[in-house]
C-alpha positions as CSV (number, residue, x, y, z in Angstrom):
1,E,34.8,111.2,90.8
2,E,38.0,112.5,93.1
3,A,36.9,108.8,95.0
4,K,37.3,106.6,91.8
5,E,40.6,108.4,90.7
6,E,41.4,107.3,94.3
7,T,40.9,103.5,93.8
8,K,42.4,103.6,90.2
9,D,45.8,104.7,92.0
10,E,45.4,101.9,94.7
11,E,48.3,99.2,93.9
12,I,46.8,95.7,93.6
13,V,48.3,93.0,96.1
14,V,48.4,89.5,94.4
15,E,48.6,86.8,96.9
16,L,50.7,83.4,96.2
17,T,49.5,80.2,97.6
18,D,51.5,77.9,99.2
19,E,52.0,75.4,96.3
20,E,53.1,78.8,93.9
21,K,55.5,80.2,96.1
22,A,57.4,76.0,96.7
23,L,57.7,76.9,92.7
24,S,61.7,77.7,91.5
25,Y,60.0,78.2,88.1
26,R,57.1,79.6,86.6
27,K,54.5,77.7,84.5
28,M,54.0,78.4,81.1
29,P,50.7,78.1,79.8
30,N,52.3,76.3,76.1
31,P,55.1,73.3,76.7
32,D,58.2,73.7,75.1
33,M,58.3,70.2,73.8
34,T,56.0,68.0,72.6
35,E,55.1,64.7,75.0
36,S,56.0,62.5,71.9
37,V,59.2,64.2,71.9
38,L,59.6,64.5,75.3
39,A,58.8,61.0,76.2
40,K,62.0,59.9,73.7
41,S,64.7,62.3,75.2
42,Y,63.8,62.8,78.7
43,A,65.8,60.3,80.2
44,D,68.8,61.9,79.4
45,F,68.3,65.1,80.6
46,S,71.1,66.6,83.2
47,V,72.7,69.2,84.7
48,P,75.0,70.7,83.1
49,S,79.0,70.7,84.3
50,R,82.2,71.3,83.4
51,E,82.5,67.9,81.9
52,D,80.3,69.3,79.0
53,G,83.0,72.0,78.2
54,F,81.8,75.0,80.4
55,D,84.3,77.1,82.0
56,E,82.1,77.6,84.8
57,V,78.6,76.7,86.0
58,T,76.7,79.4,88.3
59,F,73.3,77.7,90.1
60,H,71.1,81.2,90.7
61,W,68.0,79.4,92.3
62,Q,69.0,76.7,94.0
63,P,72.3,75.2,94.6
64,E,74.2,72.5,92.8
65,G,72.6,69.4,94.7
66,E,69.3,70.8,95.4
67,A,68.8,71.5,91.4
68,T,70.0,67.9,90.7
69,K,67.9,66.2,92.7
70,L,65.2,68.0,91.7
71,L,65.9,67.1,88.1
72,K,66.1,63.0,89.5
73,D,63.0,63.2,91.0
74,W,61.6,64.5,88.2
75,I,62.8,61.9,85.6
76,L,61.8,59.1,88.0
77,S,58.4,60.7,88.4
78,K,58.4,60.7,85.0
79,K,59.5,57.1,84.5
80,L,56.4,55.6,86.5
81,T,54.3,57.5,84.3
82,Q,55.5,57.9,81.1
83,R,55.6,54.7,78.6
84,V,57.9,53.9,75.8
85,E,57.2,54.7,72.5
86,D,60.7,53.5,70.9
87,L,60.7,50.3,73.0
88,K,61.7,47.2,70.5
89,P,61.3,43.2,71.4
90,G,64.7,41.7,71.7
91,E,66.0,39.3,70.4
92,S,65.6,36.8,73.5
93,F,61.8,37.4,73.1
94,K,61.7,36.2,70.0
95,E,63.2,33.3,70.6
96,A,61.2,32.6,73.3
97,W,58.0,33.3,71.7
98,T,58.5,31.4,68.6
99,K,59.4,28.2,70.8
100,W,56.0,29.0,72.7
101,Q,53.6,29.2,69.5
102,K,55.2,25.6,68.4
103,S,55.0,23.8,71.4
104,L,51.3,25.2,72.0
105,Q,50.3,24.0,68.6
106,E,51.8,20.5,69.2
107,W,50.0,20.1,72.4
108,R,46.4,21.6,70.8
109,K,47.1,18.7,68.1
110,L,47.9,16.0,70.2
111,A,44.9,17.2,72.9
112,S,42.8,16.9,69.9
113,D,44.0,13.7,68.9
114,W,43.8,12.3,72.1
115,K,39.4,12.7,72.1
116,D,39.2,10.9,68.6
117,T,38.9,6.8,69.5
118,N,40.9,6.1,66.0
119,K,43.6,8.7,66.5
120,R,44.0,7.5,70.4
121,K,44.6,4.3,69.1
122,A,47.1,5.1,66.7
123,L,48.9,7.0,69.4
124,L,48.9,4.3,72.0
125,A,50.6,1.7,69.0
126,K,52.8,4.2,67.9
127,R,54.1,5.0,72.0
128,A,54.2,1.3,72.6
129,E,56.5,0.8,69.7
130,A,59.1,3.0,70.7
131,K,59.2,2.1,74.1
132,K,59.9,-1.5,72.6
133,K,62.6,0.3,70.4
134,E,64.4,1.7,73.4
135,A,64.4,-2.1,75.7
136,E,65.9,-3.4,72.3
137,E,68.5,-0.6,72.0
138,K,69.2,-0.8,75.5
139,G,69.3,-4.8,76.1
140,D,66.3,-4.8,78.4
141,E,63.0,-7.1,77.7
142,A,60.3,-5.9,75.9
143,P,57.9,-4.2,78.0
144,K,54.3,-5.4,78.9
145,D,51.5,-3.9,76.6
146,D,49.5,-3.2,80.1
147,D,50.1,0.5,81.3
148,P,49.3,1.4,84.9
149,E,46.2,2.7,85.7
150,I,46.6,6.0,86.9
151,D,43.5,8.1,88.3
152,M,43.7,11.3,86.9
153,E,41.9,13.2,89.4
154,D,44.0,11.9,92.3
155,L,47.3,12.5,90.2
156,D,49.8,14.9,91.6
157,V,50.4,17.4,88.3
158,F,53.2,19.0,89.4
159,A,55.0,15.7,90.0
160,V,54.5,14.9,86.0
161,N,57.5,14.9,84.2
162,N,55.8,15.0,80.3
163,V,52.8,17.1,80.2
164,C,52.0,15.1,77.0
165,D,52.3,11.5,78.6
166,V,51.6,11.3,82.1
167,G,52.1,7.3,82.1
168,N,49.6,5.9,80.5
169,G,49.8,7.8,76.9
170,E,47.0,10.4,78.0
171,P,48.5,14.0,78.1
172,L,47.6,16.3,80.9
173,F,45.8,18.8,79.0
174,A,43.4,16.2,77.7
175,N,40.3,18.0,79.4
176,F,41.1,21.6,78.4
177,V,38.5,23.1,77.1
178,Y,38.3,26.5,75.0
179,E,39.0,28.9,78.2
180,D,41.4,26.6,79.6
181,W,43.5,27.5,76.1
182,F,42.9,31.0,76.3
183,L,43.9,31.2,80.3
184,L,47.2,28.7,79.3
185,S,48.6,31.3,76.6
186,T,47.2,34.6,78.8
187,R,49.7,33.3,81.4
188,Y,52.5,32.6,79.2
189,E,52.3,35.9,77.5
190,I,51.9,38.0,80.6
191,H,54.7,36.2,81.9
192,L,56.8,37.3,79.2
193,L,56.2,40.2,78.4
194,L,57.1,41.0,81.8
195,H,60.4,39.4,81.7
196,S,61.6,40.5,78.4
197,F,60.2,44.4,79.3
198,K,62.7,44.6,81.7
199,K,65.5,42.9,79.8
200,D,64.7,44.9,76.4
201,L,64.1,48.4,78.2
202,D,67.5,47.9,80.9
203,D,66.7,50.4,83.4
204,A,67.0,50.1,86.8
205,D,64.6,52.8,87.9
206,R,61.9,50.8,85.7
207,P,61.6,47.7,86.0
208,S,58.1,47.7,84.7
209,F,54.9,49.4,83.9
210,M,51.6,50.7,84.6
211,E,47.9,48.7,84.3
212,K,47.6,51.8,81.9
213,D,50.3,50.8,79.9
214,L,49.6,46.7,79.3
215,G,47.4,47.5,76.0
216,F,50.1,49.2,74.3
217,Y,53.0,47.1,75.6
218,Y,50.9,44.0,74.7
219,N,50.5,45.1,71.2
220,R,54.0,46.1,70.7
221,Y,55.0,42.9,71.4
222,F,52.6,40.5,70.6
223,K,51.3,42.3,67.8
224,K,47.5,41.7,68.6
225,A,45.5,44.0,70.9
226,F,44.6,43.2,74.6
227,S,41.1,43.7,76.5
228,L,39.9,42.7,79.5
229,K,36.9,42.4,78.2
230,S,38.1,39.0,76.9
231,Y,38.3,38.0,80.3
232,N,34.9,39.0,81.3
233,A,36.7,41.3,83.7
234,K,35.9,44.8,84.6
235,D,39.1,46.1,86.0
236,L,43.0,44.5,86.1
237,A,41.8,43.0,89.4
238,G,39.5,40.8,87.6
239,L,42.0,39.4,85.6
240,I,44.6,38.4,88.5
241,E,41.7,36.5,90.5
242,L,42.2,34.1,86.9
243,I,45.9,34.1,86.6
244,Q,47.1,35.3,90.1
245,D,49.5,32.6,90.1
246,T,51.2,34.5,87.1
247,L,50.7,38.6,87.7
248,A,50.4,40.5,90.4
249,V,50.8,44.3,91.1
250,N,53.4,46.1,93.6
251,K,51.3,47.7,96.0
252,E,54.1,50.7,96.2
253,T,55.0,51.1,92.7
254,S,51.9,50.2,91.2
255,F,54.1,48.2,88.7
256,L,52.6,44.8,87.2
257,E,54.9,42.4,88.6
258,P,55.8,38.5,87.3
259,V,55.0,35.7,90.0
260,L,57.7,32.9,88.5
261,G,60.9,33.6,87.3
262,E,62.4,34.0,84.1
263,D,63.5,30.2,83.8
264,T,60.5,28.6,84.3
265,P,59.9,26.1,82.2
266,I,57.0,26.5,79.8
267,T,55.4,23.3,80.6
268,N,55.1,24.8,84.4
269,F,52.0,27.0,82.6
270,V,50.2,24.0,81.7
271,K,50.2,22.2,85.1
272,L,49.1,25.9,86.7
273,V,45.7,25.6,84.4
274,E,45.5,21.9,85.0
275,E,45.5,22.4,88.5
276,H,42.8,25.8,88.0
277,R,40.6,23.9,86.1
278,R,40.3,20.9,88.6
279,D,40.0,22.9,91.7
280,R,37.2,24.6,89.0
281,Q,35.7,21.7,88.6
282,R,35.6,20.5,92.0
283,R,34.0,23.3,93.2
284,L,31.5,22.6,90.4
285,D,30.9,19.3,91.6
286,A,30.2,20.6,95.3
287,G,27.3,22.8,94.1
288,D,29.3,26.1,93.6
289,E,28.0,27.6,90.3
290,T,30.5,30.4,90.2
291,A,33.3,28.1,89.8
292,E,31.9,28.0,86.3
293,L,34.2,30.0,83.5
294,K,32.5,31.1,80.7
295,L,34.7,33.3,78.9
296,P,33.1,35.5,75.2
297,R,34.5,33.5,72.2
298,N,35.2,35.7,69.0
299,A,32.6,36.0,66.3
300,P,33.8,34.5,63.2
301,A,33.6,36.6,60.2
302,P,30.7,36.7,58.0
303,P,31.0,34.9,54.9
304,A,32.0,37.1,51.4
305,R,29.0,38.1,49.5
306,Q,28.9,35.9,46.1
307,P,27.9,38.4,42.9
308,P,24.9,37.3,41.2
309,S,25.1,34.8,38.6
310,G,23.6,36.6,36.1
311,S,24.7,40.3,34.7
312,W,23.5,42.8,32.2
313,Q,26.6,44.4,31.7
314,G,28.0,43.7,27.9
315,G,27.5,40.7,26.0
316,S,27.9,38.1,29.2
317,S,24.5,38.3,29.9
318,H,22.5,34.9,30.9
319,R,19.5,35.9,32.2
320,S,16.4,35.1,30.1
321,G,14.3,37.0,32.3
322,P,13.7,41.0,33.5
323,P,16.3,42.9,35.3
324,A,15.8,42.8,39.4
325,V,14.4,45.6,40.9
326,G,16.8,48.5,41.3
327,S,19.4,47.1,38.9
328,R,20.2,48.8,35.9
329,G,18.7,47.4,32.7
330,P,20.0,47.9,29.1
331,P,20.3,51.5,27.8
332,P,17.1,52.5,25.8
333,A,17.8,53.1,22.0
334,R,17.8,56.7,20.2
335,G,16.3,57.6,17.4
336,P,13.3,56.3,15.4
337,P,12.1,52.8,15.9
338,S,13.8,50.6,13.6
339,H,11.4,48.3,11.5
340,S,11.7,44.5,10.8
341,H,11.0,43.2,7.5
342,G,9.8,39.4,6.6
343,N,8.5,37.4,9.6
344,S,9.6,40.1,12.0
345,S,7.3,42.8,13.7
346,Q,7.4,46.2,14.5
347,Y,8.5,46.9,18.5
348,S,8.8,50.7,20.0
349,S,12.9,51.2,20.6
350,R,11.4,51.8,24.2
351,S,11.0,48.2,25.8
352,T,8.9,48.1,28.8
353,Y,9.8,45.1,31.4
354,S,7.7,43.5,33.2
355,S,8.1,40.5,35.5
356,S,5.1,38.7,33.6
357,S,6.1,35.1,31.8
358,A,3.9,37.3,28.6
359,Q,3.1,40.3,27.9
360,K,0.3,41.5,25.4
361,R,1.0,44.4,23.6
362,A,-1.5,46.0,21.0
363,Y,-0.1,48.0,17.9
364,T,-0.9,48.8,14.9
365,P,1.0,47.3,12.1
366,T,2.7,49.0,8.8
367,G,4.0,48.1,5.7
368,A,4.0,44.3,4.3
369,S,3.9,42.6,8.2
370,S,2.3,39.8,8.4
371,Y,1.2,39.6,12.3
372,S,-2.0,40.9,13.4
373,S,-2.5,43.8,16.1
374,K,-2.8,41.5,18.9
375,Q,0.3,39.4,18.8
376,P,1.3,38.8,21.9
377,R,5.0,39.4,22.6
378,T,7.5,36.8,23.3
379,S,10.9,38.5,22.7
380,S,13.4,39.9,25.4
381,Y,16.1,42.0,24.8
382,S,19.6,40.9,24.8
383,G,22.3,43.2,26.4
384,G,24.9,42.0,23.8
385,G,23.3,43.6,20.3
386,A,23.4,46.5,19.1
387,G,21.6,50.2,21.2
388,S,19.0,51.0,18.7
389,G,17.1,47.3,18.3
390,G,18.9,45.9,14.9
391,Y,17.2,43.7,12.4
392,G,15.7,40.3,12.6
393,G,17.4,38.6,15.5
394,G,20.3,40.5,16.2
395,S,19.4,42.4,19.4
396,Y,16.5,39.9,20.5
397,Y,16.4,36.5,21.3
398,R,13.3,34.5,21.8
399,R,12.3,32.7,25.0
């Protein structure tokens, strides 16, 4: 017993790790602020000073210079990892995005018209008329109708002045397929996003963002989801392989960076896509099957289900047959069975429905009924009549 008491009286020695010794503050189990609130305000944090209205500011743990550096480094580390939740697209982005959408729509329509023989003839005729009119205004002779022969395969795409007409009326994007148009949009969207982010945030410490936030900012600016699966890519490196002329990653900061300048003409992206398409085609012609590019397409939405042509509700029924299996037929009549007079026959208030065209039902006639007991039943119930059967043809109709 005395040994146990001595053990209890011994002091417990706590040993700190090197990491814990390097801390000048204690880590709390619960943060003082939530991450969402912190993300909106941490960039404005600062060390207190006399300029803030304090008579005196005393630094006990560390000198003012070291405390200021510690806070600055902490803010910078946050900027490298924290996304800007309240970032909004600026006016310059909206103008550029509107211009791009309009141009893209015109290019796709022109490409579609060029593939149509009749529409192509109309385009060439309109082009010839425009050239003739232009020559008349300048006082020159009318140009010949013969356009120069251009070998599209040997054409230098970056020397083309007008992507809608390489010189013979044919657009530079005449051979674009789904994959080419999709990568064209991706190139410009990534390019515009990175430049707009830098301009809208206007923070020298954070000129861009990391891969993990690409989907967030892409949705914030373009109002649509971003997925690497759309490019058959397992990671960002797979996407960069497709658009390495537009997107790169900074090795030191891991920030995404645009390859092209902000003032790059939008027609340059068409030229990049055409050059990429030709390179793939040359590799395919040489037998390189890995050059084939197949991107998944979004499946079309299923057609809306049409309501059935007949209904058993109310008086709008047009069905002459029995209700379908699982459907709800007319409510059964209550009370005693109703009797018909004259040329009508008596039926039970509980009608039985069958898929057969005529159901025979034996019964015992009463009163002055003139039908025999083996009269086949040829009447069917109509939902528009009285719930209890009624008289004559009010609740029944003949087939």
